[in-house]
FISE-121389 format. One record per residue (C-alpha): residue in one letter; x, y, z. Coordinates in nm, 3 decimals, always signed. Each point is the difference from the previous one (the first is absolute). Layout:
% residues N
{lokol A, X X, Y Y, Z Z} .
...
***
This chain:
% residues 479
{lokol X, X +2.454, Y -0.653, Z -8.194} .
{lokol X, X +0.385, Y +0.053, Z -0.100} .
{lokol X, X +0.028, Y -0.195, Z +0.323} .
{lokol X, X -0.207, Y -0.268, Z -0.087} .
{lokol X, X +0.128, Y +0.001, Z -0.374} .
{lokol X, X +0.369, Y -0.061, Z +0.148} .
{lokol X, X -0.106, Y -0.259, Z +0.190} .
{lokol X, X -0.219, Y -0.170, Z -0.206} .
{lokol X, X +0.320, Y +0.018, Z -0.299} .
{lokol X, X +0.275, Y -0.153, Z +0.309} .
{lokol X, X -0.247, Y -0.278, Z +0.012} .
{lokol X, X -0.046, Y -0.071, Z -0.390} .
{lokol X, X +0.417, Y +0.039, Z +0.024} .
{lokol X, X -0.009, Y -0.249, Z +0.303} .
{lokol X, X -0.243, Y -0.254, Z -0.187} .
{lokol X, X +0.195, Y +0.016, Z -0.285} .
{lokol X, X +0.318, Y -0.061, Z +0.167} .
{lokol X, X -0.123, Y -0.301, Z +0.179} .
{lokol X, X -0.151, Y -0.140, Z -0.332} .
{lokol X, X +0.348, Y +0.063, Z -0.161} .
{lokol X, X +0.162, Y -0.177, Z +0.300} .
{lokol X, X -0.245, Y -0.333, Z -0.029} .
{lokol X, X +0.034, Y +0.016, Z -0.414} .
{lokol X, X +0.394, Y -0.045, Z +0.066} .
{lokol X, X -0.039, Y -0.283, Z +0.249} .
{lokol X, X -0.252, Y -0.205, Z -0.174} .
{lokol X, X -0.177, Y +0.050, Z -0.369} .
{lokol X, X -0.339, Y -0.171, Z -0.078} .
{lokol X, X -0.122, Y -0.025, Z -0.321} .
{lokol X, X -0.380, Y -0.093, Z -0.126} .
{lokol X, X +0.010, Y -0.091, Z +0.420} .
{lokol X, X +0.263, Y -0.242, Z -0.025} .
{lokol X, X +0.362, Y +0.011, Z +0.081} .
{lokol X, X +0.236, Y +0.062, Z -0.234} .
{lokol X, X +0.327, Y -0.288, Z -0.016} .
{lokol X, X +0.205, Y +0.237, Z +0.154} .
{lokol X, X -0.217, Y +0.111, Z +0.309} .
{lokol X, X -0.096, Y -0.362, Z +0.051} .
{lokol X, X +0.370, Y -0.078, Z +0.086} .
{lokol X, X +0.097, Y +0.317, Z +0.186} .
{lokol X, X -0.329, Y -0.107, Z +0.222} .
{lokol X, X +0.089, Y -0.330, Z +0.029} .
{lokol X, X +0.386, Y +0.119, Z +0.078} .
{lokol X, X -0.157, Y +0.305, Z +0.263} .
{lokol X, X -0.250, Y -0.310, Z +0.161} .
{lokol X, X +0.275, Y -0.259, Z +0.067} .
{lokol X, X +0.263, Y +0.259, Z +0.136} .
{lokol X, X -0.271, Y +0.128, Z +0.252} .
{lokol X, X -0.069, Y -0.342, Z +0.095} .
{lokol X, X +0.346, Y -0.074, Z -0.002} .
{lokol X, X +0.100, Y +0.262, Z +0.245} .
{lokol X, X -0.299, Y -0.072, Z +0.230} .
{lokol X, X +0.096, Y -0.382, Z +0.034} .
{lokol X, X +0.338, Y +0.073, Z +0.058} .
{lokol X, X -0.074, Y +0.220, Z +0.315} .
{lokol X, X -0.284, Y -0.212, Z +0.107} .
{lokol X, X +0.246, Y -0.343, Z -0.032} .
{lokol X, X +0.317, Y +0.164, Z +0.149} .
{lokol X, X -0.053, Y -0.134, Z +0.356} .
{lokol X, X -0.009, Y -0.343, Z -0.202} .
{lokol X, X +0.345, Y +0.053, Z -0.195} .
{lokol X, X +0.119, Y +0.205, Z +0.301} .
{lokol X, X +0.015, Y -0.302, Z +0.233} .
{lokol X, X +0.093, Y -0.281, Z -0.291} .
{lokol X, X +0.352, Y +0.217, Z +0.011} .
{lokol X, X +0.025, Y -0.091, Z +0.392} .
{lokol X, X -0.129, Y -0.331, Z -0.109} .
{lokol X, X +0.263, Y -0.025, Z -0.281} .
{lokol X, X +0.294, Y +0.168, Z +0.234} .
{lokol X, X -0.027, Y -0.250, Z +0.274} .
{lokol X, X +0.072, Y -0.316, Z -0.266} .
{lokol X, X +0.317, Y +0.199, Z -0.092} .
{lokol X, X +0.103, Y +0.013, Z +0.278} .
{lokol X, X -0.032, Y -0.342, Z +0.080} .
{lokol X, X -0.304, Y -0.068, Z +0.179} .
{lokol X, X -0.243, Y -0.266, Z -0.119} .
{lokol X, X -0.385, Y +0.013, Z +0.078} .
{lokol X, X -0.112, Y -0.208, Z +0.342} .
{lokol X, X +0.377, Y -0.078, Z +0.036} .
{lokol X, X +0.238, Y +0.295, Z +0.014} .
{lokol X, X -0.089, Y +0.305, Z +0.181} .
{lokol X, X +0.229, Y +0.343, Z -0.085} .
{lokol X, X +0.119, Y +0.230, Z +0.308} .
{lokol X, X +0.024, Y +0.342, Z -0.143} .
{lokol X, X +0.157, Y +0.289, Z +0.182} .
{lokol X, X -0.107, Y +0.319, Z -0.194} .
{lokol X, X +0.301, Y +0.125, Z -0.179} .
{lokol X, X +0.091, Y +0.243, Z -0.232} .
{lokol X, X +0.177, Y -0.245, Z -0.212} .
{lokol X, X -0.344, Y -0.197, Z -0.032} .
{lokol X, X -0.319, Y +0.164, Z -0.236} .
{lokol X, X -0.320, Y -0.062, Z +0.207} .
{lokol X, X -0.246, Y +0.284, Z +0.004} .
{lokol X, X +0.019, Y +0.205, Z +0.334} .
{lokol X, X +0.109, Y -0.262, Z +0.201} .
{lokol X, X +0.116, Y +0.123, Z +0.353} .
{lokol X, X +0.360, Y -0.073, Z +0.203} .
{lokol X, X -0.118, Y -0.062, Z +0.300} .
{lokol X, X -0.105, Y -0.311, Z +0.030} .
{lokol X, X +0.118, Y -0.342, Z -0.186} .
{lokol X, X -0.245, Y -0.116, Z -0.227} .
{lokol X, X -0.079, Y -0.397, Z -0.078} .
{lokol X, X -0.151, Y -0.014, Z -0.349} .
{lokol X, X -0.155, Y -0.359, Z -0.079} .
{lokol X, X -0.185, Y -0.111, Z -0.355} .
{lokol X, X -0.252, Y -0.261, Z +0.072} .
{lokol X, X -0.206, Y -0.202, Z -0.250} .
{lokol X, X -0.359, Y -0.077, Z +0.082} .
{lokol X, X -0.047, Y -0.268, Z -0.285} .
{lokol X, X +0.161, Y -0.280, Z +0.231} .
{lokol X, X -0.266, Y +0.106, Z +0.268} .
{lokol X, X -0.061, Y +0.251, Z +0.366} .
{lokol X, X +0.342, Y +0.068, Z +0.117} .
{lokol X, X +0.062, Y +0.070, Z +0.380} .
{lokol X, X +0.162, Y +0.305, Z +0.162} .
{lokol X, X +0.096, Y -0.043, Z +0.396} .
{lokol X, X +0.063, Y +0.332, Z +0.112} .
{lokol X, X +0.233, Y -0.029, Z +0.367} .
{lokol X, X -0.070, Y +0.273, Z +0.280} .
{lokol X, X +0.213, Y +0.323, Z -0.048} .
{lokol X, X +0.060, Y +0.300, Z -0.212} .
{lokol X, X -0.105, Y -0.135, Z -0.327} .
{lokol X, X -0.261, Y +0.166, Z -0.295} .
{lokol X, X -0.092, Y -0.207, Z -0.260} .
{lokol X, X -0.249, Y +0.013, Z -0.277} .
{lokol X, X -0.088, Y -0.191, Z -0.329} .
{lokol X, X -0.088, Y +0.187, Z -0.346} .
{lokol X, X -0.099, Y -0.226, Z -0.284} .
{lokol X, X +0.137, Y +0.065, Z -0.365} .
{lokol X, X -0.292, Y +0.228, Z -0.081} .
{lokol X, X +0.166, Y +0.141, Z +0.302} .
{lokol X, X -0.290, Y +0.008, Z +0.189} .
{lokol X, X -0.029, Y -0.016, Z +0.366} .
{lokol X, X -0.059, Y -0.339, Z +0.154} .
{lokol X, X +0.092, Y +0.009, Z +0.335} .
{lokol X, X +0.241, Y +0.153, Z +0.308} .
{lokol X, X +0.193, Y -0.187, Z +0.255} .
{lokol X, X +0.196, Y +0.058, Z +0.331} .
{lokol X, X -0.021, Y +0.352, Z +0.108} .
{lokol X, X -0.286, Y +0.144, Z -0.210} .
{lokol X, X -0.195, Y -0.324, Z -0.027} .
{lokol X, X -0.208, Y -0.179, Z +0.171} .
{lokol X, X +0.281, Y -0.194, Z +0.219} .
{lokol X, X +0.072, Y +0.367, Z +0.091} .
{lokol X, X +0.363, Y -0.108, Z +0.040} .
{lokol X, X -0.092, Y -0.261, Z +0.224} .
{lokol X, X +0.068, Y -0.282, Z -0.177} .
{lokol X, X -0.200, Y -0.191, Z -0.255} .
{lokol X, X -0.124, Y -0.245, Z -0.313} .
{lokol X, X -0.081, Y +0.123, Z -0.336} .
{lokol X, X -0.139, Y -0.186, Z -0.284} .
{lokol X, X +0.030, Y +0.175, Z -0.340} .
{lokol X, X -0.277, Y -0.184, Z -0.251} .
{lokol X, X +0.005, Y -0.020, Z -0.370} .
{lokol X, X -0.298, Y +0.175, Z -0.173} .
{lokol X, X -0.321, Y -0.185, Z +0.001} .
{lokol X, X +0.098, Y -0.222, Z +0.288} .
{lokol X, X -0.225, Y -0.287, Z +0.092} .
{lokol X, X +0.192, Y -0.237, Z +0.246} .
{lokol X, X -0.036, Y +0.008, Z +0.393} .
{lokol X, X +0.138, Y +0.287, Z +0.202} .
{lokol X, X +0.152, Y -0.147, Z +0.327} .
{lokol X, X -0.075, Y +0.167, Z +0.323} .
{lokol X, X +0.258, Y +0.234, Z +0.137} .
{lokol X, X +0.098, Y +0.178, Z -0.330} .
{lokol X, X -0.050, Y +0.342, Z -0.134} .
{lokol X, X -0.086, Y -0.100, Z -0.347} .
{lokol X, X -0.044, Y +0.273, Z -0.328} .
{lokol X, X -0.031, Y -0.105, Z -0.402} .
{lokol X, X +0.202, Y +0.174, Z -0.191} .
{lokol X, X -0.122, Y +0.070, Z -0.406} .
{lokol X, X +0.331, Y -0.153, Z -0.128} .
{lokol X, X +0.189, Y -0.301, Z +0.051} .
{lokol X, X +0.334, Y +0.177, Z +0.026} .
{lokol X, X -0.011, Y +0.279, Z +0.283} .
{lokol X, X +0.318, Y +0.165, Z +0.175} .
{lokol X, X +0.021, Y -0.025, Z +0.370} .
{lokol X, X +0.221, Y +0.291, Z +0.166} .
{lokol X, X +0.098, Y -0.017, Z +0.373} .
{lokol X, X +0.184, Y +0.291, Z +0.160} .
{lokol X, X +0.185, Y -0.035, Z +0.366} .
{lokol X, X +0.110, Y +0.305, Z +0.243} .
{lokol X, X +0.300, Y -0.087, Z +0.081} .
{lokol X, X +0.060, Y -0.033, Z +0.352} .
{lokol X, X +0.185, Y +0.265, Z +0.173} .
{lokol X, X +0.119, Y +0.116, Z -0.360} .
{lokol X, X +0.161, Y -0.319, Z -0.060} .
{lokol X, X -0.031, Y -0.090, Z -0.367} .
{lokol X, X +0.128, Y -0.397, Z +0.054} .
{lokol X, X -0.232, Y -0.074, Z +0.277} .
{lokol X, X -0.296, Y +0.128, Z -0.214} .
{lokol X, X +0.110, Y -0.205, Z -0.297} .
{lokol X, X +0.017, Y -0.278, Z +0.288} .
{lokol X, X -0.329, Y +0.036, Z +0.098} .
{lokol X, X -0.108, Y +0.019, Z -0.357} .
{lokol X, X +0.103, Y -0.383, Z -0.088} .
{lokol X, X -0.221, Y -0.094, Z +0.261} .
{lokol X, X -0.337, Y +0.072, Z -0.197} .
{lokol X, X -0.115, Y -0.347, Z -0.099} .
{lokol X, X -0.119, Y -0.042, Z -0.351} .
{lokol X, X -0.142, Y -0.370, Z -0.124} .
{lokol X, X -0.286, Y -0.103, Z -0.215} .
{lokol X, X -0.331, Y -0.122, Z +0.207} .
{lokol X, X +0.031, Y -0.335, Z -0.132} .
{lokol X, X +0.399, Y -0.090, Z -0.027} .
{lokol X, X +0.128, Y -0.266, Z -0.242} .
{lokol X, X +0.219, Y -0.280, Z +0.218} .
{lokol X, X +0.313, Y +0.205, Z -0.229} .
{lokol X, X -0.079, Y +0.306, Z +0.137} .
{lokol X, X +0.361, Y +0.180, Z +0.152} .
{lokol X, X -0.131, Y +0.328, Z +0.125} .
{lokol X, X +0.116, Y +0.401, Z -0.116} .
{lokol X, X +0.320, Y +0.063, Z -0.089} .
{lokol X, X +0.115, Y +0.355, Z +0.069} .
{lokol X, X +0.236, Y +0.232, Z -0.262} .
{lokol X, X +0.153, Y +0.314, Z +0.136} .
{lokol X, X +0.020, Y +0.258, Z -0.302} .
{lokol X, X +0.188, Y +0.219, Z +0.209} .
{lokol X, X +0.187, Y +0.275, Z -0.159} .
{lokol X, X -0.020, Y -0.180, Z -0.335} .
{lokol X, X -0.170, Y +0.160, Z -0.270} .
{lokol X, X -0.371, Y -0.066, Z -0.148} .
{lokol X, X -0.250, Y +0.110, Z -0.141} .
{lokol X, X -0.390, Y -0.091, Z +0.132} .
{lokol X, X -0.136, Y +0.229, Z -0.198} .
{lokol X, X -0.173, Y +0.058, Z -0.357} .
{lokol X, X +0.219, Y +0.314, Z -0.074} .
{lokol X, X +0.186, Y -0.195, Z -0.248} .
{lokol X, X -0.324, Y -0.111, Z -0.181} .
{lokol X, X -0.255, Y +0.331, Z +0.035} .
{lokol X, X +0.069, Y +0.210, Z -0.290} .
{lokol X, X +0.045, Y -0.277, Z -0.276} .
{lokol X, X -0.228, Y -0.292, Z -0.115} .
{lokol X, X +0.131, Y -0.178, Z +0.276} .
{lokol X, X -0.252, Y +0.133, Z +0.194} .
{lokol X, X -0.259, Y -0.160, Z -0.187} .
{lokol X, X +0.204, Y -0.324, Z -0.030} .
{lokol X, X +0.013, Y -0.030, Z +0.365} .
{lokol X, X -0.338, Y +0.078, Z +0.060} .
{lokol X, X -0.102, Y -0.285, Z -0.274} .
{lokol X, X +0.168, Y -0.244, Z +0.211} .
{lokol X, X -0.236, Y +0.057, Z +0.316} .
{lokol X, X -0.264, Y -0.004, Z -0.217} .
{lokol X, X +0.111, Y -0.314, Z -0.130} .
{lokol X, X +0.102, Y -0.164, Z +0.382} .
{lokol X, X -0.213, Y +0.128, Z +0.251} .
{lokol X, X -0.387, Y -0.041, Z +0.009} .
{lokol X, X -0.208, Y +0.238, Z -0.155} .
{lokol X, X -0.152, Y +0.289, Z +0.306} .
{lokol X, X -0.385, Y +0.027, Z -0.059} .
{lokol X, X +0.001, Y +0.345, Z +0.096} .
{lokol X, X +0.290, Y +0.084, Z -0.262} .
{lokol X, X -0.280, Y -0.143, Z -0.338} .
{lokol X, X -0.051, Y +0.327, Z -0.135} .
{lokol X, X +0.405, Y +0.117, Z +0.012} .
{lokol X, X +0.065, Y -0.350, Z -0.125} .
{lokol X, X -0.248, Y +0.076, Z -0.333} .
{lokol X, X +0.248, Y +0.300, Z -0.071} .
{lokol X, X +0.329, Y -0.180, Z -0.010} .
{lokol X, X -0.189, Y -0.265, Z -0.199} .
{lokol X, X -0.085, Y +0.325, Z -0.221} .
{lokol X, X +0.412, Y +0.036, Z -0.044} .
{lokol X, X -0.008, Y -0.353, Z -0.081} .
{lokol X, X +0.137, Y -0.129, Z +0.390} .
{lokol X, X -0.241, Y -0.329, Z +0.060} .
{lokol X, X +0.054, Y -0.257, Z +0.265} .
{lokol X, X +0.173, Y -0.342, Z -0.190} .
{lokol X, X +0.014, Y +0.238, Z -0.337} .
{lokol X, X +0.314, Y +0.100, Z -0.197} .
{lokol X, X +0.067, Y +0.340, Z +0.057} .
{lokol X, X +0.116, Y +0.108, Z -0.352} .
{lokol X, X +0.012, Y +0.352, Z -0.013} .
{lokol X, X +0.013, Y +0.135, Z -0.394} .
{lokol X, X +0.246, Y +0.304, Z -0.067} .
{lokol X, X -0.295, Y +0.281, Z +0.066} .
{lokol X, X -0.115, Y -0.186, Z +0.340} .
{lokol X, X +0.391, Y -0.051, Z +0.080} .
{lokol X, X +0.037, Y +0.386, Z -0.027} .
{lokol X, X -0.319, Y +0.111, Z +0.153} .
{lokol X, X +0.034, Y -0.260, Z +0.315} .
{lokol X, X +0.397, Y +0.168, Z +0.069} .
{lokol X, X -0.128, Y +0.359, Z -0.086} .
{lokol X, X -0.269, Y -0.080, Z +0.284} .
{lokol X, X +0.226, Y -0.159, Z +0.238} .
{lokol X, X +0.233, Y +0.354, Z -0.001} .
{lokol X, X -0.305, Y +0.215, Z +0.016} .
{lokol X, X -0.174, Y -0.187, Z +0.245} .
{lokol X, X +0.264, Y -0.002, Z +0.251} .
{lokol X, X +0.099, Y +0.344, Z -0.034} .
{lokol X, X -0.318, Y +0.097, Z +0.061} .
{lokol X, X +0.014, Y -0.225, Z +0.340} .
{lokol X, X +0.263, Y +0.172, Z +0.071} .
{lokol X, X -0.099, Y +0.364, Z +0.001} .
{lokol X, X -0.329, Y -0.130, Z +0.187} .
{lokol X, X +0.231, Y -0.136, Z +0.249} .
{lokol X, X +0.267, Y +0.309, Z +0.026} .
{lokol X, X -0.218, Y +0.273, Z -0.100} .
{lokol X, X -0.312, Y -0.078, Z +0.111} .
{lokol X, X -0.290, Y +0.247, Z -0.028} .
{lokol X, X -0.291, Y -0.212, Z +0.217} .
{lokol X, X -0.034, Y +0.267, Z +0.335} .
{lokol X, X +0.008, Y -0.274, Z +0.203} .
{lokol X, X +0.363, Y -0.120, Z -0.020} .
{lokol X, X +0.061, Y +0.324, Z +0.240} .
{lokol X, X +0.062, Y -0.156, Z +0.326} .
{lokol X, X +0.002, Y +0.375, Z +0.220} .
{lokol X, X -0.037, Y +0.300, Z -0.202} .
{lokol X, X +0.271, Y +0.185, Z +0.088} .
{lokol X, X +0.275, Y -0.298, Z -0.061} .
{lokol X, X +0.121, Y -0.130, Z -0.378} .
{lokol X, X -0.041, Y -0.373, Z +0.152} .
{lokol X, X -0.239, Y -0.220, Z -0.162} .
{lokol X, X -0.197, Y -0.343, Z +0.077} .
{lokol X, X +0.197, Y -0.287, Z -0.163} .
{lokol X, X -0.332, Y -0.162, Z -0.071} .
{lokol X, X -0.301, Y +0.194, Z -0.027} .
{lokol X, X -0.263, Y -0.237, Z +0.145} .
{lokol X, X -0.015, Y -0.120, Z +0.343} .
{lokol X, X -0.320, Y -0.210, Z +0.010} .
{lokol X, X +0.077, Y -0.321, Z -0.057} .
{lokol X, X +0.330, Y -0.055, Z -0.162} .
{lokol X, X -0.160, Y -0.081, Z -0.328} .
{lokol X, X -0.095, Y +0.327, Z -0.146} .
{lokol X, X -0.358, Y -0.128, Z +0.017} .
{lokol X, X -0.253, Y +0.234, Z +0.065} .
{lokol X, X -0.396, Y -0.024, Z +0.006} .
{lokol X, X -0.112, Y +0.067, Z -0.372} .
{lokol X, X +0.375, Y -0.034, Z -0.163} .
{lokol X, X +0.323, Y -0.103, Z +0.043} .
{lokol X, X +0.270, Y +0.349, Z -0.016} .
{lokol X, X +0.230, Y -0.099, Z -0.289} .
{lokol X, X +0.184, Y +0.298, Z +0.027} .
{lokol X, X +0.111, Y -0.056, Z +0.353} .
{lokol X, X +0.082, Y -0.360, Z -0.121} .
{lokol X, X +0.195, Y +0.107, Z -0.255} .
{lokol X, X +0.192, Y +0.222, Z +0.214} .
{lokol X, X +0.069, Y -0.234, Z +0.263} .
{lokol X, X +0.135, Y -0.268, Z -0.283} .
{lokol X, X +0.211, Y +0.231, Z -0.126} .
{lokol X, X +0.203, Y +0.043, Z +0.244} .
{lokol X, X -0.033, Y -0.251, Z +0.249} .
{lokol X, X -0.128, Y -0.367, Z +0.028} .
{lokol X, X -0.177, Y -0.222, Z +0.215} .
{lokol X, X -0.367, Y +0.112, Z +0.167} .
{lokol X, X -0.108, Y -0.053, Z +0.333} .
{lokol X, X -0.305, Y +0.176, Z +0.183} .
{lokol X, X +0.283, Y +0.036, Z +0.311} .
{lokol X, X +0.239, Y +0.198, Z -0.240} .
{lokol X, X -0.256, Y +0.271, Z -0.070} .
{lokol X, X -0.220, Y +0.045, Z +0.289} .
{lokol X, X +0.018, Y +0.369, Z +0.130} .
{lokol X, X -0.054, Y -0.102, Z +0.422} .
{lokol X, X +0.211, Y -0.087, Z +0.269} .
{lokol X, X -0.078, Y -0.383, Z -0.074} .
{lokol X, X +0.162, Y +0.046, Z -0.311} .
{lokol X, X +0.311, Y -0.235, Z -0.081} .
{lokol X, X +0.193, Y +0.270, Z -0.197} .
{lokol X, X -0.029, Y +0.352, Z -0.154} .
{lokol X, X +0.162, Y +0.096, Z -0.263} .
{lokol X, X +0.015, Y +0.403, Z -0.111} .
{lokol X, X +0.145, Y +0.068, Z -0.379} .
{lokol X, X +0.213, Y +0.298, Z -0.048} .
{lokol X, X +0.091, Y +0.125, Z -0.322} .
{lokol X, X +0.034, Y +0.352, Z +0.045} .
{lokol X, X +0.171, Y +0.265, Z +0.207} .
{lokol X, X -0.149, Y +0.297, Z +0.191} .
{lokol X, X +0.005, Y +0.230, Z -0.317} .
{lokol X, X -0.206, Y -0.284, Z -0.177} .
{lokol X, X +0.273, Y -0.079, Z -0.183} .
{lokol X, X +0.077, Y -0.367, Z -0.098} .
{lokol X, X +0.304, Y -0.117, Z +0.208} .
{lokol X, X +0.291, Y +0.039, Z -0.204} .
{lokol X, X +0.326, Y -0.220, Z +0.034} .
{lokol X, X +0.196, Y +0.288, Z -0.089} .
{lokol X, X -0.097, Y +0.202, Z +0.306} .
{lokol X, X +0.048, Y -0.072, Z +0.410} .
{lokol X, X -0.292, Y +0.013, Z +0.233} .
{lokol X, X -0.089, Y +0.017, Z +0.337} .
{lokol X, X -0.304, Y -0.199, Z +0.141} .
{lokol X, X -0.063, Y +0.056, Z +0.407} .
{lokol X, X -0.200, Y -0.285, Z +0.147} .
{lokol X, X -0.176, Y +0.103, Z +0.325} .
{lokol X, X +0.095, Y -0.267, Z +0.294} .
{lokol X, X -0.119, Y -0.248, Z +0.151} .
{lokol X, X -0.126, Y -0.129, Z -0.339} .
{lokol X, X -0.360, Y -0.212, Z +0.101} .
{lokol X, X +0.102, Y -0.319, Z -0.114} .
{lokol X, X -0.071, Y -0.315, Z +0.243} .
{lokol X, X +0.298, Y -0.169, Z -0.209} .
{lokol X, X +0.231, Y +0.219, Z -0.230} .
{lokol X, X -0.030, Y +0.270, Z -0.274} .
{lokol X, X +0.245, Y +0.026, Z -0.309} .
{lokol X, X +0.035, Y +0.259, Z -0.273} .
{lokol X, X +0.141, Y -0.185, Z -0.378} .
{lokol X, X +0.108, Y +0.165, Z -0.302} .
{lokol X, X -0.113, Y -0.091, Z -0.334} .
{lokol X, X +0.078, Y -0.009, Z -0.378} .
{lokol X, X -0.333, Y +0.129, Z -0.169} .
{lokol X, X +0.122, Y -0.211, Z -0.312} .
{lokol X, X +0.052, Y -0.327, Z +0.178} .
{lokol X, X -0.197, Y +0.068, Z +0.317} .
{lokol X, X +0.252, Y -0.175, Z +0.172} .
{lokol X, X +0.246, Y +0.149, Z +0.249} .
{lokol X, X +0.251, Y +0.247, Z -0.109} .
{lokol X, X +0.361, Y -0.157, Z -0.126} .
{lokol X, X +0.276, Y +0.267, Z +0.119} .
{lokol X, X +0.333, Y -0.088, Z +0.099} .
{lokol X, X -0.065, Y +0.056, Z +0.355} .
{lokol X, X -0.208, Y -0.359, Z -0.053} .
{lokol X, X -0.284, Y +0.137, Z +0.216} .
{lokol X, X -0.327, Y +0.078, Z -0.046} .
{lokol X, X -0.222, Y +0.059, Z +0.341} .
{lokol X, X +0.035, Y +0.133, Z +0.369} .
{lokol X, X -0.183, Y -0.239, Z +0.222} .
{lokol X, X -0.065, Y +0.055, Z +0.388} .
{lokol X, X +0.122, Y -0.379, Z +0.062} .
{lokol X, X +0.385, Y +0.095, Z -0.162} .
{lokol X, X +0.127, Y +0.335, Z -0.060} .
{lokol X, X -0.270, Y +0.193, Z +0.244} .
{lokol X, X -0.012, Y -0.225, Z +0.242} .
{lokol X, X +0.180, Y +0.241, Z +0.262} .
{lokol X, X -0.173, Y +0.318, Z -0.055} .
{lokol X, X -0.096, Y +0.200, Z +0.248} .
{lokol X, X -0.151, Y +0.362, Z +0.025} .
{lokol X, X -0.305, Y +0.145, Z -0.142} .
{lokol X, X +0.052, Y +0.006, Z -0.373} .
{lokol X, X +0.279, Y -0.181, Z -0.239} .
{lokol X, X +0.111, Y +0.195, Z -0.335} .
{lokol X, X +0.068, Y -0.302, Z -0.298} .
{lokol X, X +0.185, Y +0.094, Z -0.331} .
{lokol X, X -0.079, Y -0.084, Z -0.358} .
{lokol X, X +0.275, Y +0.132, Z -0.255} .
{lokol X, X +0.316, Y -0.095, Z -0.209} .
{lokol X, X +0.255, Y +0.076, Z +0.300} .
{lokol X, X -0.062, Y -0.029, Z +0.340} .
{lokol X, X -0.073, Y +0.326, Z +0.218} .
{lokol X, X +0.353, Y +0.002, Z +0.202} .
{lokol X, X -0.086, Y -0.152, Z +0.346} .
{lokol X, X -0.324, Y -0.191, Z -0.091} .
{lokol X, X +0.147, Y -0.269, Z -0.199} .
{lokol X, X -0.182, Y -0.253, Z +0.222} .
{lokol X, X -0.342, Y +0.175, Z -0.046} .
{lokol X, X +0.067, Y +0.037, Z -0.416} .
{lokol X, X -0.131, Y -0.193, Z -0.298} .
{lokol X, X +0.186, Y +0.061, Z -0.338} .
{lokol X, X -0.164, Y +0.106, Z -0.344} .
{lokol X, X +0.061, Y +0.004, Z -0.332} .
{lokol X, X +0.026, Y +0.352, Z -0.194} .
{lokol X, X -0.196, Y -0.010, Z -0.282} .
{lokol X, X -0.227, Y -0.236, Z +0.107} .
{lokol X, X -0.275, Y +0.001, Z +0.226} .
{lokol X, X -0.144, Y -0.212, Z +0.303} .
{lokol X, X -0.314, Y -0.042, Z +0.222} .
{lokol X, X -0.003, Y -0.113, Z +0.337} .
{lokol X, X -0.268, Y -0.223, Z +0.205} .
{lokol X, X -0.013, Y +0.093, Z +0.361} .
{lokol X, X -0.088, Y -0.323, Z +0.214} .
{lokol X, X -0.134, Y -0.065, Z +0.339} .
{lokol X, X -0.043, Y -0.331, Z +0.110} .
{lokol X, X -0.270, Y -0.017, Z +0.296} .
{lokol X, X -0.082, Y +0.326, Z -0.040} .
{lokol X, X -0.170, Y +0.187, Z +0.334} .
{lokol X, X -0.312, Y +0.239, Z -0.069} .
{lokol X, X +0.216, Y +0.290, Z +0.003} .
{lokol X, X +0.097, Y -0.105, Z -0.336} .
{lokol X, X -0.361, Y +0.040, Z -0.163} .
{lokol X, X -0.163, Y +0.313, Z +0.184} .
{lokol X, X +0.250, Y +0.223, Z -0.117} .
{lokol X, X +0.174, Y +0.071, Z +0.377} .
{lokol X, X +0.314, Y -0.127, Z -0.116} .
{lokol X, X +0.126, Y +0.066, Z -0.375} .
{lokol X, X +0.385, Y -0.026, Z -0.195} .
{lokol X, X +0.099, Y +0.371, Z -0.109} .
{lokol X, X +0.041, Y +0.014, Z -0.418} .
{lokol X, X +0.331, Y -0.040, Z -0.153} .
{lokol X, X +0.134, Y +0.318, Z -0.003} .
{lokol X, X +0.302, Y +0.152, Z -0.272} .
{lokol X, X +0.341, Y +0.063, Z +0.178} .
{lokol X, X +0.136, Y +0.286, Z -0.255} .
***
């Protein structure tokens, strides 16, 4: 009886405690909310909605950052394209330094655009301004690197599609074209020359069509990310830009309804009062922090690549490149990927020997501690790496998700460049504030007092990269 009495008292105390908590949150008199409760309930609801809206539309605002960065670098939609080399001076979410990029802003409000890929080692992908996959071209596309004509259609296009084109419609008028080239024999200048042979033009060009011009960013600084907006009211202002200037996407109808409760509606002024401004700014900071936690301290068991290593899958869903499962969209996987990276494509996410590329995320050392820029680590990589094309490891800043900026002015070790003359069964790579003596050529500098993370990339991955018969070591701290 005494035991039963103890449990009864415990239950009463717990219930009273829960009632106290409930009473402190919201107060009702006669069944109706007090004015203070009504205000708090609305504030709480608006904050919760804003946090979820922030995460859902982050891919949209992120790729708008790239669109805007391209414009600031001198591009013009449908007219001037950008050559980008993936340098530490440029703020871009997790770029590689292996291959030069060609970035293009395409505006479909003037009609369909054609991209003619020449034969060769070129890889291209199109995402629209919802950062939704539209199509692959080149090696991972339907032309398989043999050259082909591709047609990017505006939303709802009803016109005739000529024969001989690979044609797909976008969900927005503004789309981003990204082309990469594998530099022949590591010759970057030859790779850039090959990029410029890609032909981009309207399906029905006007009589004054002058062709595409190219701007080479070189080592000039540039910001092609949403980092300067993402924790401020500016995030919501930039989102309103897309809502107003691109057609609504039917699949996002419920999410547009969520935005409407926050004062963001198509073709209506966005004029948040002081209360809503505070809520939106707080939501931007909280949601961004939550996305960072998920990216770098993920709790999902399926993040682990091998049970005896601390490497993680950079992307959690390999099925289709759009995070879609039969009954739902994997929102956590979507948020994790787009916080740290840009562009979605089935060729990037597949986990078999037919994949175009493979990305492993490294944030922890062999002791499961976060990577620390003040410490020195060794990473042992078995040779040969199972890559049909090439492989690399690149170091990034967890705040900007861009290449780490140090006095060394280098953030990657690459099989086509620094590591092209490797021999033996293993190569040891080093990461730390100072290069270990004799290993300067296999070292990336890090910053004391600052963390870092890395992507291990394999292009043209072979079966051994997926079946566990080959795997890199963990980062081991050198004392």
